[in-house]
Backbone bond lengths (Angstrom), bond angles and torsions (degrees), N, CA, C in turn:
res aa  C-N    CA-C-N  psi(-1)  N-CA   C-N-CA  omega(-1)  CA-C   N-CA-C  phi
1 X - - - 1.448 - - 1.517 109.10 -
2 X 1.299 115.63 148.56 1.455 123.13 177.71 1.521 108.64 -115.21
3 X 1.316 116.23 148.43 1.462 119.88 -179.68 1.517 109.85 -150.02
4 X 1.328 114.87 158.13 1.458 122.54 171.72 1.515 106.20 -119.73
5 X 1.349 116.19 122.28 1.462 120.92 -178.41 1.522 109.22 -119.56
6 X 1.328 114.71 160.40 1.462 121.06 178.24 1.521 108.38 -115.93
7 X 1.344 115.68 120.69 1.459 121.65 -179.71 1.523 107.89 -136.30
8 X 1.316 116.74 123.10 1.462 120.37 175.93 1.514 113.63 62.77
9 X 1.330 118.25 32.86 1.451 121.32 178.51 1.519 114.54 81.63
10 X 1.327 118.02 3.25 1.461 122.26 179.28 1.516 109.08 -122.02
11 X 1.328 115.36 154.93 1.452 120.85 179.92 1.522 109.52 -106.90
12 X 1.338 115.84 139.48 1.458 121.86 -177.94 1.527 109.54 -128.93
13 X 1.334 116.26 134.86 1.462 122.70 174.14 1.516 106.78 -91.94
14 X 1.341 116.85 118.57 1.458 121.05 -174.51 1.520 110.67 -127.26
15 X 1.313 114.91 153.80 1.462 123.44 170.19 1.520 107.22 -130.06
16 X 1.318 116.94 166.98 1.457 119.40 178.39 1.520 109.41 -66.94
17 X 1.315 116.15 130.62 1.456 121.73 -178.69 1.511 114.36 92.56
18 X 1.329 118.59 -6.59 1.466 119.75 -179.60 1.524 110.56 -82.05
19 X 1.329 116.06 155.72 1.453 122.66 178.87 1.519 108.95 -116.20
20 X 1.333 116.36 132.75 1.457 120.79 -178.37 1.523 109.79 -129.10
21 X 1.333 115.74 154.16 1.454 123.61 174.18 1.521 107.12 -104.52
22 X 1.333 117.27 120.29 1.462 121.84 179.99 1.524 108.81 -120.43
23 X 1.332 115.22 172.24 1.452 120.25 175.78 1.529 109.20 -60.15
24 X 1.308 116.92 157.23 1.463 123.04 -176.59 1.523 111.13 -55.90
25 X 1.338 116.06 125.42 1.465 122.86 176.63 1.523 109.57 -110.45
26 X 1.323 116.02 154.39 1.469 121.01 176.75 1.519 109.24 -84.36
27 X 1.320 116.81 73.94 1.457 122.09 179.36 1.519 108.19 -147.68
28 X 1.321 115.65 146.92 1.457 121.07 179.00 1.523 110.10 -91.75
29 X 1.324 115.34 166.58 1.459 121.19 179.11 1.532 108.89 -64.38
30 X 1.326 116.55 131.51 1.456 122.04 -178.97 1.517 114.07 94.90
31 X 1.325 118.12 -10.85 1.463 121.07 178.95 1.527 110.62 -73.76
32 X 1.318 115.24 153.63 1.455 121.44 175.77 1.524 108.56 -94.94
33 X 1.333 116.66 135.35 1.457 122.26 -177.88 1.522 108.11 -121.36
34 X 1.333 116.86 135.04 1.463 121.83 -179.38 1.523 109.30 -115.17
35 X 1.328 116.41 131.01 1.458 122.58 179.09 1.522 108.59 -110.73
36 X 1.341 116.62 121.29 1.458 121.62 -178.73 1.524 112.31 -99.98
37 X 1.310 118.39 -14.79 1.457 121.31 -179.70 1.526 108.92 -87.15
38 X 1.317 115.71 79.38 1.459 122.72 -179.12 1.527 107.76 -101.83
39 X 1.325 116.43 119.82 1.457 121.19 -177.59 1.523 112.24 -86.82
40 X 1.348 117.03 -33.51 1.455 120.10 -175.77 1.526 109.61 -155.68
41 X 1.331 116.54 140.85 1.463 122.70 170.29 1.522 106.71 -130.16
42 X 1.335 115.86 122.42 1.466 123.22 -175.41 1.527 109.80 50.56
43 X 1.332 118.86 -108.12 1.471 119.72 -179.33 1.530 111.98 -109.74
44 X 1.333 117.73 3.40 1.465 121.32 178.24 1.521 109.06 -86.39
45 X 1.326 115.69 123.74 1.459 121.46 -178.08 1.517 108.34 -114.88
46 X 1.330 116.68 132.95 1.451 121.56 179.22 1.510 111.38 -91.45
47 X 1.331 115.40 170.21 1.459 118.84 176.83 1.525 108.89 -135.71
48 X 1.293 122.62 89.19 1.459 127.21 -6.31 1.520 113.23 -85.93
49 X 1.363 117.92 -22.44 1.459 120.07 -177.48 1.529 110.37 -118.81
50 X 1.320 115.99 154.88 1.460 121.32 174.09 1.528 109.00 -81.07
51 X 1.321 116.83 137.18 1.457 119.88 179.25 1.525 109.09 -86.76
52 X 1.306 116.16 136.00 1.449 122.03 178.57 1.515 115.13 79.26
53 X 1.309 118.12 5.10 1.468 121.10 -179.74 1.529 109.38 -98.33
54 X 1.326 116.06 136.26 1.456 120.95 178.59 1.521 109.60 -137.51
55 X 1.311 113.95 151.55 1.465 121.68 173.19 1.518 106.27 -124.37
56 X 1.333 116.12 126.96 1.464 121.27 -176.74 1.521 108.46 -112.31
57 X 1.324 115.68 134.47 1.457 121.21 179.44 1.511 111.25 -136.48
58 X 1.328 115.33 168.34 1.457 122.09 179.37 1.519 108.90 -120.56
59 X 1.332 116.69 134.70 1.460 121.44 -179.82 1.519 108.83 -75.26
60 X 1.332 115.92 123.88 1.460 121.47 179.81 1.519 111.12 -97.03
61 X 1.342 116.86 -42.20 1.457 119.83 -172.63 1.517 110.52 -156.08
62 X 1.336 116.39 142.86 1.456 123.75 168.78 1.520 107.12 -113.83
63 X 1.302 117.60 138.12 1.455 118.58 -179.97 1.508 112.34 -173.56
64 X 1.326 114.89 -164.35 1.457 122.19 177.49 1.518 108.89 -123.22
65 X 1.328 115.75 144.39 1.453 120.42 179.44 1.518 110.16 -79.14
66 X 1.341 116.24 178.37 1.456 120.94 179.74 1.521 110.35 -65.75
67 X 1.314 115.73 154.45 1.453 121.56 -177.07 1.524 110.73 -71.26
68 X 1.322 115.41 137.38 1.455 122.63 175.88 1.522 107.55 -101.05
69 X 1.305 116.94 130.51 1.465 121.22 178.89 1.517 109.61 -99.31
70 X 1.343 116.00 132.71 1.455 122.50 178.24 1.516 107.28 -120.78
71 X 1.327 117.38 120.04 1.453 122.14 180.00 1.513 109.51 -102.84
72 X 1.343 115.99 132.15 1.448 121.67 172.90 1.518 106.62 -114.03
73 X 1.306 116.41 121.47 1.457 120.95 -174.26 1.519 109.37 -132.87
74 X 1.324 116.08 131.40 1.455 121.88 173.48 1.518 107.90 -110.31
75 X 1.273 116.17 136.93 1.464 121.16 -175.37 1.534 110.19 -82.48
76 X 1.304 116.34 66.17 1.468 123.18 176.52 1.521 107.64 -132.05
77 X 1.296 116.55 154.71 1.458 119.28 -175.86 1.526 111.92 -72.46
78 X 1.331 118.24 -30.54 1.463 120.19 -176.09 1.524 112.97 -99.48
79 X 1.275 118.34 2.61 1.462 119.57 -179.57 1.523 109.88 -83.29
80 X 1.285 115.74 161.04 1.458 120.32 178.48 1.527 109.55 -121.10
81 X 1.299 115.61 166.97 1.454 121.07 -179.87 1.523 108.87 -93.73
82 X 1.305 115.88 136.22 1.459 120.71 176.90 1.519 108.02 -104.84
83 X 1.302 115.30 138.25 1.453 120.65 178.40 1.521 108.36 -119.32
84 X 1.325 115.71 127.86 1.449 121.09 175.23 1.515 107.92 -121.54
85 X 1.301 116.95 149.14 1.455 120.27 178.70 1.510 110.57 -128.08
86 X 1.331 116.00 151.69 1.457 121.04 179.73 1.522 108.78 -148.65
87 X 1.330 116.21 135.98 1.465 121.47 175.83 1.519 108.01 -122.49
88 X 1.324 116.20 115.24 1.456 121.52 -177.23 1.525 110.08 -81.01
89 X 1.352 118.75 126.41 1.468 119.61 176.25 1.526 110.52 -72.89
90 X 1.329 116.39 148.23 1.456 121.15 -177.91 1.523 110.19 -143.78
91 X 1.320 114.96 167.74 1.453 123.64 172.35 1.518 107.26 -129.72
92 X 1.328 116.99 128.38 1.457 121.85 178.60 1.520 108.26 -96.69
93 X 1.351 115.98 126.22 1.454 121.54 -174.58 1.521 109.80 -124.55
94 X 1.331 115.80 137.46 1.467 121.28 173.04 1.519 107.84 -105.48
95 X 1.347 115.87 124.30 1.456 121.65 -177.86 1.524 108.73 -77.81
96 X 1.348 116.75 123.92 1.460 120.84 -177.10 1.519 113.40 -105.74
97 X 1.341 117.26 -32.76 1.466 118.90 -175.53 1.512 110.76 -149.78
98 X 1.346 115.27 136.32 1.465 122.53 174.20 1.524 107.32 -121.88
99 X 1.336 116.54 121.31 1.470 119.57 -178.57 1.528 109.41 -128.84
100 X 1.323 114.87 143.04 1.471 120.66 -179.38 1.504 111.21 -105.96
């Protein structure tokens, strides 16, 4: 089965057995997570969500992604370059069950 779910303000296309990276959730490794905001399953489309549909996943890993570098540069001879870094926290989830 295929589904589209909404997690953390973003939409994800998932199938059973797929692994996705979502925004940081308050769950430990090995916990089961249930998503009730299901937008679509196969060809059934909700308005906005399907009633009674759930997607269940298991938390595999919590961590931070690779650092993103942001350069600020002014086109002057005496200016310098500023470097900022940011690491977005994430939760990796493996989808185990999709039910309608």
